[in-house]
MMTF fields as JSON, N, C-alpha, C and O atoms, coordinates in Angstrom:
{
  "mmtfVersion": "1.0.0",
  "mmtfProducer": "UNKNOWN",
  "numBonds": 371,
  "numAtoms": 372,
  "numGroups": 93,
  "numChains": 1,
  "numModels": 1,
  "chainsPerModel": [1],
  "groupsPerChain": [93],
  "chainIdList": ["A"],
  "bondAtomList": [4, 2, 8, 6, 12, 10, 16, 14, 20, 18, 24, 22, 28, 26, 32, 30, 36, 34, 40, 38, 44, 42, 48, 46, 52, 50, 56, 54, 60, 58, 64, 62, 68, 66, 72, 70, 76, 74, 80, 78, 84, 82, 88, 86, 92, 90, 96, 94, 100, 98, 104, 102, 108, 106, 112, 110, 116, 114, 120, 118, 124, 122, 128, 126, 132, 130, 136, 134, 140, 138, 144, 142, 148, 146, 152, 150, 156, 154, 160, 158, 164, 162, 168, 166, 172, 170, 176, 174, 180, 178, 184, 182, 188, 186, 192, 190, 196, 194, 200, 198, 204, 202, 208, 206, 212, 210, 216, 214, 220, 218, 224, 222, 228, 226, 232, 230, 236, 234, 240, 238, 244, 242, 248, 246, 252, 250, 256, 254, 260, 258, 264, 262, 268, 266, 272, 270, 276, 274, 280, 278, 284, 282, 288, 286, 292, 290, 296, 294, 300, 298, 304, 302, 308, 306, 312, 310, 316, 314, 320, 318, 324, 322, 328, 326, 332, 330, 336, 334, 340, 338, 344, 342, 348, 346, 352, 350, 356, 354, 360, 358, 364, 362, 368, 366],
  "bondOrderList": [1, 1, 1, 1, 1, 1, 1, 1, 1, 1, 1, 1, 1, 1, 1, 1, 1, 1, 1, 1, 1, 1, 1, 1, 1, 1, 1, 1, 1, 1, 1, 1, 1, 1, 1, 1, 1, 1, 1, 1, 1, 1, 1, 1, 1, 1, 1, 1, 1, 1, 1, 1, 1, 1, 1, 1, 1, 1, 1, 1, 1, 1, 1, 1, 1, 1, 1, 1, 1, 1, 1, 1, 1, 1, 1, 1, 1, 1, 1, 1, 1, 1, 1, 1, 1, 1, 1, 1, 1, 1, 1, 1],
  "groupList": [{"groupName": "MET", "atomNameList": ["N", "CA", "C", "O"], "elementList": ["N", "C", "C", "O"], "formalChargeList": [0, 0, 0, 0], "bondAtomList": [1, 0, 2, 1, 3, 2], "bondOrderList": [1, 1, 2], "singleLetterCode": "M", "chemCompType": "L-PEPTIDE LINKING"}, {"groupName": "ARG", "atomNameList": ["N", "CA", "C", "O"], "elementList": ["N", "C", "C", "O"], "formalChargeList": [0, 0, 0, 0], "bondAtomList": [1, 0, 2, 1, 3, 2], "bondOrderList": [1, 1, 2], "singleLetterCode": "R", "chemCompType": "L-PEPTIDE LINKING"}, {"groupName": "PHE", "atomNameList": ["N", "CA", "C", "O"], "elementList": ["N", "C", "C", "O"], "formalChargeList": [0, 0, 0, 0], "bondAtomList": [1, 0, 2, 1, 3, 2], "bondOrderList": [1, 1, 2], "singleLetterCode": "F", "chemCompType": "L-PEPTIDE LINKING"}, {"groupName": "VAL", "atomNameList": ["N", "CA", "C", "O"], "elementList": ["N", "C", "C", "O"], "formalChargeList": [0, 0, 0, 0], "bondAtomList": [1, 0, 2, 1, 3, 2], "bondOrderList": [1, 1, 2], "singleLetterCode": "V", "chemCompType": "L-PEPTIDE LINKING"}, {"groupName": "TYR", "atomNameList": ["N", "CA", "C", "O"], "elementList": ["N", "C", "C", "O"], "formalChargeList": [0, 0, 0, 0], "bondAtomList": [1, 0, 2, 1, 3, 2], "bondOrderList": [1, 1, 2], "singleLetterCode": "Y", "chemCompType": "L-PEPTIDE LINKING"}, {"groupName": "GLY", "atomNameList": ["N", "CA", "C", "O"], "elementList": ["N", "C", "C", "O"], "formalChargeList": [0, 0, 0, 0], "bondAtomList": [1, 0, 2, 1, 3, 2], "bondOrderList": [1, 1, 2], "singleLetterCode": "G", "chemCompType": "PEPTIDE LINKING"}, {"groupName": "ASN", "atomNameList": ["N", "CA", "C", "O"], "elementList": ["N", "C", "C", "O"], "formalChargeList": [0, 0, 0, 0], "bondAtomList": [1, 0, 2, 1, 3, 2], "bondOrderList": [1, 1, 2], "singleLetterCode": "N", "chemCompType": "L-PEPTIDE LINKING"}, {"groupName": "SER", "atomNameList": ["N", "CA", "C", "O"], "elementList": ["N", "C", "C", "O"], "formalChargeList": [0, 0, 0, 0], "bondAtomList": [1, 0, 2, 1, 3, 2], "bondOrderList": [1, 1, 2], "singleLetterCode": "S", "chemCompType": "L-PEPTIDE LINKING"}, {"groupName": "GLU", "atomNameList": ["N", "CA", "C", "O"], "elementList": ["N", "C", "C", "O"], "formalChargeList": [0, 0, 0, 0], "bondAtomList": [1, 0, 2, 1, 3, 2], "bondOrderList": [1, 1, 2], "singleLetterCode": "E", "chemCompType": "L-PEPTIDE LINKING"}, {"groupName": "PRO", "atomNameList": ["N", "CA", "C", "O"], "elementList": ["N", "C", "C", "O"], "formalChargeList": [0, 0, 0, 0], "bondAtomList": [1, 0, 2, 1, 3, 2], "bondOrderList": [1, 1, 2], "singleLetterCode": "P", "chemCompType": "L-PEPTIDE LINKING"}, {"groupName": "THR", "atomNameList": ["N", "CA", "C", "O"], "elementList": ["N", "C", "C", "O"], "formalChargeList": [0, 0, 0, 0], "bondAtomList": [1, 0, 2, 1, 3, 2], "bondOrderList": [1, 1, 2], "singleLetterCode": "T", "chemCompType": "L-PEPTIDE LINKING"}, {"groupName": "LYS", "atomNameList": ["N", "CA", "C", "O"], "elementList": ["N", "C", "C", "O"], "formalChargeList": [0, 0, 0, 0], "bondAtomList": [1, 0, 2, 1, 3, 2], "bondOrderList": [1, 1, 2], "singleLetterCode": "K", "chemCompType": "L-PEPTIDE LINKING"}, {"groupName": "ILE", "atomNameList": ["N", "CA", "C", "O"], "elementList": ["N", "C", "C", "O"], "formalChargeList": [0, 0, 0, 0], "bondAtomList": [1, 0, 2, 1, 3, 2], "bondOrderList": [1, 1, 2], "singleLetterCode": "I", "chemCompType": "L-PEPTIDE LINKING"}, {"groupName": "LEU", "atomNameList": ["N", "CA", "C", "O"], "elementList": ["N", "C", "C", "O"], "formalChargeList": [0, 0, 0, 0], "bondAtomList": [1, 0, 2, 1, 3, 2], "bondOrderList": [1, 1, 2], "singleLetterCode": "L", "chemCompType": "L-PEPTIDE LINKING"}, {"groupName": "ASP", "atomNameList": ["N", "CA", "C", "O"], "elementList": ["N", "C", "C", "O"], "formalChargeList": [0, 0, 0, 0], "bondAtomList": [1, 0, 2, 1, 3, 2], "bondOrderList": [1, 1, 2], "singleLetterCode": "D", "chemCompType": "L-PEPTIDE LINKING"}, {"groupName": "ALA", "atomNameList": ["N", "CA", "C", "O"], "elementList": ["N", "C", "C", "O"], "formalChargeList": [0, 0, 0, 0], "bondAtomList": [1, 0, 2, 1, 3, 2], "bondOrderList": [1, 1, 2], "singleLetterCode": "A", "chemCompType": "L-PEPTIDE LINKING"}, {"groupName": "HIS", "atomNameList": ["N", "CA", "C", "O"], "elementList": ["N", "C", "C", "O"], "formalChargeList": [0, 0, 0, 0], "bondAtomList": [1, 0, 2, 1, 3, 2], "bondOrderList": [1, 1, 2], "singleLetterCode": "H", "chemCompType": "L-PEPTIDE LINKING"}],
  "groupTypeList": [0, 1, 2, 3, 3, 4, 5, 6, 7, 0, 8, 9, 10, 4, 9, 7, 5, 7, 11, 12, 2, 3, 7, 11, 13, 2, 4, 11, 13, 12, 11, 9, 11, 3, 5, 14, 15, 12, 3, 13, 11, 14, 9, 1, 14, 5, 1, 13, 12, 13, 11, 1, 3, 11, 7, 12, 11, 11, 6, 12, 2, 1, 3, 8, 5, 14, 6, 16, 1, 7, 7, 10, 14, 7, 1, 3, 2, 5, 8, 12, 6, 11, 8, 16, 12, 12, 5, 11, 15, 12, 13, 11, 4],
  "groupIdList": [1, 2, 3, 4, 5, 6, 7, 8, 9, 10, 11, 12, 13, 14, 15, 16, 17, 18, 19, 20, 21, 22, 23, 24, 25, 26, 27, 28, 29, 30, 31, 32, 33, 34, 35, 36, 37, 38, 39, 40, 41, 42, 43, 44, 45, 46, 47, 48, 49, 50, 51, 52, 53, 54, 55, 56, 57, 58, 59, 60, 61, 62, 63, 64, 65, 66, 67, 68, 69, 70, 71, 72, 73, 74, 75, 76, 77, 78, 79, 80, 81, 82, 83, 84, 85, 86, 87, 88, 89, 90, 91, 92, 93],
  "secStructList": [7, 3, 3, 3, 7, 7, 1, 1, 6, 6, 6, 6, 6, 1, 7, 6, 6, 7, 3, 3, 3, 3, 3, 1, 1, 2, 2, 2, 2, 1, 7, 7, 7, 6, 6, 7, 3, 3, 3, 3, 3, 7, 6, 6, 6, 7, 7, 3, 3, 3, 3, 3, 3, 3, 3, 3, 3, 6, 6, 3, 3, 3, 3, 3, 7, 1, 1, 4, 4, 4, 7, 7, 1, 2, 2, 2, 2, 7, 7, 3, 3, 4, 4, 4, 3, 3, 3, 3, 3, 3, 3, 3, 7],
  "xCoordList": [275.836, 274.407, 273.922, 274.619, 272.732, 272.138, 271.274, 270.66, 271.243, 270.504, 269.915, 270.59, 268.662, 268.009, 267.824, 267.303, 268.259, 268.16, 266.734, 266.183, 266.147, 264.829, 264.977, 265.627, 264.39, 264.49, 265.619, 266.409, 265.683, 266.659, 267.766, 268.421, 267.988, 268.999, 270.43, 271.33, 270.654, 272.01, 272.179, 273.174, 271.205, 271.346, 272.412, 272.578, 273.132, 272.955, 273.712, 273.536, 274.548, 275.385, 274.568, 274.828, 273.586, 272.74, 271.276, 270.653, 270.713, 269.298, 268.381, 268.765, 267.187, 266.205, 266.011, 265.865, 266.012, 265.89, 267.226, 267.265, 268.325, 269.651, 269.834, 269.41, 270.468, 270.79, 272.285, 273.088, 272.646, 274.06, 274.393, 273.535, 275.658, 276.162, 276.93, 277.769, 276.635, 277.246, 278.084, 277.59, 279.352, 280.23, 280.164, 280.527, 279.695, 279.664, 281.044, 281.318, 281.906, 283.23, 284.277, 285.292, 284.056, 285.057, 285.613, 286.828, 284.737, 285.182, 285.661, 286.044, 285.642, 286.294, 287.806, 288.59, 288.205, 289.619, 290.198, 291.37, 289.386, 289.84, 288.891, 287.683, 289.443, 288.61, 287.852, 288.368, 286.636, 285.899, 286.684, 287.409, 286.519, 287.221, 286.218, 285.105, 286.634, 285.823, 285.607, 286.553, 284.374, 284.025, 283.399, 282.799, 283.524, 282.916, 281.393, 280.822, 280.748, 279.294, 279.026, 279.55, 278.204, 277.965, 276.472, 275.656, 276.146, 274.798, 274.886, 275.77, 273.952, 273.951, 272.535, 271.559, 272.447, 271.145, 270.823, 271.607, 269.672, 269.207, 269.087, 268.354, 269.791, 269.751, 268.379, 268.154, 267.468, 266.131, 265.204, 264.42, 265.287, 264.32, 264.919, 264.197, 266.223, 266.887, 266.783, 267.368, 266.043, 265.957, 267.298, 268.079, 267.551, 268.817, 268.755, 267.786, 269.802, 269.887, 271.294, 272.253, 271.395, 272.678, 273.082, 272.305, 274.294, 274.822, 276.324, 276.923, 276.913, 278.345, 279.021, 278.501, 280.188, 280.957, 281.553, 282.287, 281.237, 281.739, 282.894, 283.789, 282.896, 284.015, 284.051, 283.048, 285.25, 285.462, 286.296, 287.34, 285.819, 286.57, 286.465, 285.4, 287.578, 287.625, 286.502, 285.776, 286.363, 285.345, 283.913, 282.992, 283.719, 282.395, 282.288, 283.173, 281.203, 281.069, 279.949, 278.847, 280.252, 279.232, 278.915, 279.815, 277.639, 277.223, 276.196, 275.377, 276.255, 275.311, 274.974, 275.739, 273.816, 273.442, 274.111, 274.451, 274.299, 274.895, 273.975, 274.447, 272.672, 271.678, 271.254, 270.282, 271.991, 271.79, 270.383, 269.906, 269.719, 268.376, 267.315, 266.217, 267.653, 266.644, 267.191, 266.913, 267.962, 268.582, 268.35, 268.553, 267.922, 267.871, 269.136, 269.317, 270.004, 271.332, 271.829, 271.019, 273.138, 273.695, 273.277, 273.327, 272.87, 272.372, 271.049, 270.655, 270.362, 269.079, 269.249, 268.838, 269.855, 269.925, 271.257, 271.437, 272.188, 273.473, 274.484, 274.214, 275.645, 276.717, 276.412, 275.609, 277.072, 276.841, 278.148, 279.229, 278.033, 279.245, 279.364, 278.45, 280.484, 280.771, 279.737, 279.514, 279.12, 278.131, 276.916, 276.208, 276.669, 275.554, 275.868, 274.955, 277.153, 277.557, 277.38, 277.89, 276.655, 276.437, 277.542, 278.075, 277.891, 278.928, 279.155, 278.506, 280.085, 280.469, 279.786, 279.749, 279.245, 278.692, 279.876, 280.67, 279.995, 281.172, 280.847, 281.745, 279.571, 279.229, 277.79, 276.873, 277.605, 276.25, 276.001, 276.827, 274.859, 274.577, 273.16, 272.752],
  "yCoordList": [225.163, 225.021, 224.119, 223.186, 224.398, 223.553, 222.478, 222.689, 221.312, 220.172, 219.408, 219.191, 219.0, 218.189, 216.784, 216.6, 215.797, 214.395, 213.905, 214.057, 213.319, 212.698, 211.219, 210.859, 210.376, 208.939, 208.342, 209.062, 207.026, 206.356, 205.649, 204.763, 206.011, 205.33, 205.58, 204.814, 206.638, 206.937, 206.71, 207.137, 206.038, 205.71, 204.645, 203.822, 204.612, 205.439, 206.764, 207.599, 206.972, 208.175, 209.45, 210.423, 209.446, 210.61, 210.199, 209.885, 210.193, 209.826, 210.834, 211.981, 210.399, 211.283, 212.511, 212.393, 213.676, 214.93, 215.592, 216.743, 214.878, 215.471, 216.667, 216.657, 217.683, 218.858, 218.821, 218.612, 219.027, 219.011, 220.229, 220.804, 220.602, 221.649, 220.965, 220.098, 221.361, 220.764, 221.827, 222.91, 221.513, 222.43, 222.153, 221.071, 223.145, 223.024, 223.29, 222.883, 223.965, 224.329, 223.25, 223.226, 222.363, 221.379, 220.602, 220.457, 220.107, 219.276, 220.081, 219.504, 221.384, 222.214, 222.197, 222.427, 221.916, 221.924, 220.53, 220.3, 219.6, 218.253, 217.243, 217.471, 216.134, 215.093, 214.319, 214.12, 213.882, 213.029, 211.752, 211.242, 211.248, 210.04, 208.995, 209.319, 207.737, 206.653, 206.93, 207.249, 206.807, 207.066, 208.428, 208.649, 209.349, 210.673, 210.562, 209.793, 211.333, 211.499, 212.689, 213.781, 212.464, 213.503, 213.719, 212.816, 214.94, 215.234, 215.239, 215.863, 214.531, 214.407, 214.518, 214.392, 214.756, 214.747, 213.306, 212.63, 212.846, 211.512, 211.485, 212.296, 210.569, 210.567, 210.253, 210.478, 209.741, 209.41, 210.608, 210.762, 211.472, 212.573, 213.918, 214.911, 213.962, 215.222, 215.711, 216.739, 214.991, 215.454, 215.227, 214.365, 216.009, 215.91, 214.8, 214.692, 213.972, 212.857, 212.799, 213.297, 212.185, 212.012, 210.55, 209.666, 210.292, 208.929, 208.959, 210.025, 207.772, 207.649, 207.069, 206.148, 207.624, 207.121, 205.768, 205.663, 204.738, 203.38, 203.005, 202.271, 203.492, 203.219, 204.28, 204.919, 204.442, 205.42, 204.744, 204.153, 204.841, 204.327, 205.341, 205.513, 206.015, 206.984, 208.015, 208.226, 208.646, 209.679, 209.173, 209.954, 207.871, 207.27, 206.774, 206.071, 207.142, 206.912, 205.927, 206.019, 204.997, 204.103, 204.654, 204.829, 204.929, 205.493, 204.579, 203.957, 204.509, 203.685, 204.379, 205.201, 204.031, 204.501, 203.646, 202.49, 204.207, 203.45, 202.323, 201.281, 202.528, 201.533, 200.782, 201.153, 199.731, 199.025, 198.469, 198.353, 198.128, 197.543, 198.567, 198.21, 199.849, 200.88, 202.008, 203.179, 201.663, 202.696, 202.445, 201.342, 203.496, 203.488, 204.189, 205.38, 203.465, 203.984, 203.388, 202.982, 203.325, 202.808, 201.379, 200.948, 200.649, 199.292, 199.327, 198.338, 200.477, 200.652, 201.516, 201.115, 202.708, 203.645, 203.647, 204.425, 202.8, 202.718, 203.725, 204.506, 203.683, 204.596, 205.992, 206.169, 206.98, 208.377, 208.994, 208.466, 210.115, 210.849, 212.085, 212.407, 212.762, 213.891, 215.016, 215.763, 215.136, 216.201, 216.047, 217.021, 214.841, 214.619, 215.086, 215.303, 215.241, 215.57, 217.061, 217.897, 217.384, 218.772, 219.229, 220.328, 218.393, 218.782, 217.733, 216.687, 218.035, 217.129, 217.538, 218.716, 216.544, 216.792, 216.992, 216.075, 218.19, 218.459, 218.702, 218.684, 218.931, 219.221, 218.811, 219.184, 218.046, 217.713, 218.559, 218.586, 219.256, 220.119, 219.947, 220.597],
  "zCoordList": [195.227, 195.11, 196.238, 196.637, 196.748, 197.789, 197.145, 196.1, 197.8, 197.269, 198.441, 199.448, 198.316, 199.351, 198.795, 197.695, 199.569, 199.166, 199.396, 200.486, 198.362, 198.482, 198.16, 197.179, 198.965, 198.758, 199.583, 200.194, 199.59, 200.45, 199.678, 200.228, 198.433, 197.624, 198.089, 197.745, 198.864, 199.331, 200.832, 201.418, 201.454, 202.88, 203.055, 202.155, 204.142, 205.329, 205.282, 206.168, 204.268, 204.23, 204.12, 204.828, 203.237, 202.999, 203.105, 202.091, 204.319, 204.479, 203.778, 203.549, 203.447, 202.84, 203.725, 204.942, 203.111, 203.844, 204.134, 204.568, 203.901, 204.119, 203.198, 202.043, 203.731, 202.932, 202.663, 203.572, 201.403, 201.045, 200.2, 199.53, 200.251, 199.371, 198.252, 198.497, 197.034, 195.849, 195.147, 194.834, 194.902, 194.185, 192.692, 192.232, 191.942, 190.485, 189.882, 188.753, 190.627, 190.117, 190.343, 189.647, 191.296, 191.704, 190.511, 190.374, 189.657, 188.541, 187.337, 186.319, 187.441, 186.428, 186.659, 185.738, 187.921, 188.298, 188.477, 188.18, 188.962, 189.315, 188.675, 188.609, 188.208, 187.601, 188.673, 189.772, 188.366, 189.309, 189.596, 188.742, 190.825, 191.252, 191.72, 192.136, 191.642, 192.187, 193.672, 194.393, 194.12, 195.514, 195.753, 196.805, 194.801, 194.954, 194.947, 194.174, 195.809, 195.768, 194.856, 195.073, 193.834, 192.835, 192.615, 192.796, 192.222, 191.746, 190.228, 189.642, 189.604, 188.156, 187.621, 188.36, 186.324, 185.65, 185.292, 184.626, 185.736, 185.367, 183.841, 183.274, 183.163, 181.697, 181.107, 179.918, 181.916, 181.419, 181.385, 180.448, 182.411, 182.482, 182.895, 182.983, 183.148, 183.449, 184.879, 185.22, 185.736, 187.13, 187.825, 187.424, 188.865, 189.586, 190.623, 191.376, 190.656, 191.596, 192.187, 191.598, 193.356, 194.044, 193.958, 194.319, 193.481, 193.378, 193.667, 193.81, 193.749, 193.996, 192.747, 192.116, 192.404, 191.269, 191.651, 192.634, 190.874, 191.136, 190.229, 190.647, 188.995, 188.091, 187.0, 186.683, 186.435, 185.365, 184.281, 184.558, 183.046, 181.9, 180.776, 180.183, 180.482, 179.377, 179.459, 178.488, 180.601, 180.837, 180.748, 180.508, 180.939, 181.065, 182.502, 182.99, 183.177, 184.612, 184.925, 184.384, 185.799, 186.36, 187.742, 188.564, 188.003, 189.286, 189.937, 189.26, 191.261, 192.014, 193.323, 193.826, 193.862, 195.185, 196.247, 195.995, 197.428, 198.535, 198.994, 199.449, 198.877, 199.263, 197.996, 197.338, 197.669, 196.398, 196.217, 195.088, 197.304, 197.195, 196.82, 196.392, 196.985, 196.748, 195.88, 196.135, 194.862, 194.047, 192.563, 192.056, 191.887, 190.433, 189.972, 190.228, 189.301, 188.984, 187.676, 186.843, 187.477, 186.219, 185.922, 184.77, 186.927, 186.692, 185.93, 185.312, 185.98, 185.286, 184.038, 182.949, 184.189, 183.068, 182.334, 181.397, 182.735, 182.042, 182.555, 183.468, 181.946, 182.331, 181.804, 180.888, 182.406, 182.02, 181.547, 181.806, 180.853, 180.487, 181.374, 182.133, 181.271, 182.168, 182.041, 182.995, 180.893, 180.692, 181.603, 181.856, 182.095, 183.02, 184.445, 185.242, 184.764, 186.135, 186.396, 185.65, 187.459, 187.868, 188.811, 188.656, 189.793, 190.744, 191.812, 191.833, 192.692, 193.772, 195.072, 195.427, 195.776, 197.115, 198.055, 198.261, 198.625, 199.453, 200.921, 201.763, 201.239, 202.633, 202.911, 202.179, 203.968, 204.432, 205.667, 206.579, 205.703, 206.857, 207.34, 208.303]
}
């Protein structure tokens, strides 16, 4: 699936306007790992957002933006479960 990054929460890795390809199948075969950039459903409103996995405990994920000063992430909405994860960002083009 194609995804366009809006906002600067993932800068400098993914500046606003970056286009990425997200694999929805990747995590059907392999478990998410710390450091993965993932697209997930925001648990507050369901919109799709890009964040990085910071920690995993028993299939509960803490996610944060690369730009900590400008990111709404697990520090705001809490940890997420695997059902919130849409896929892994595998290619920026």
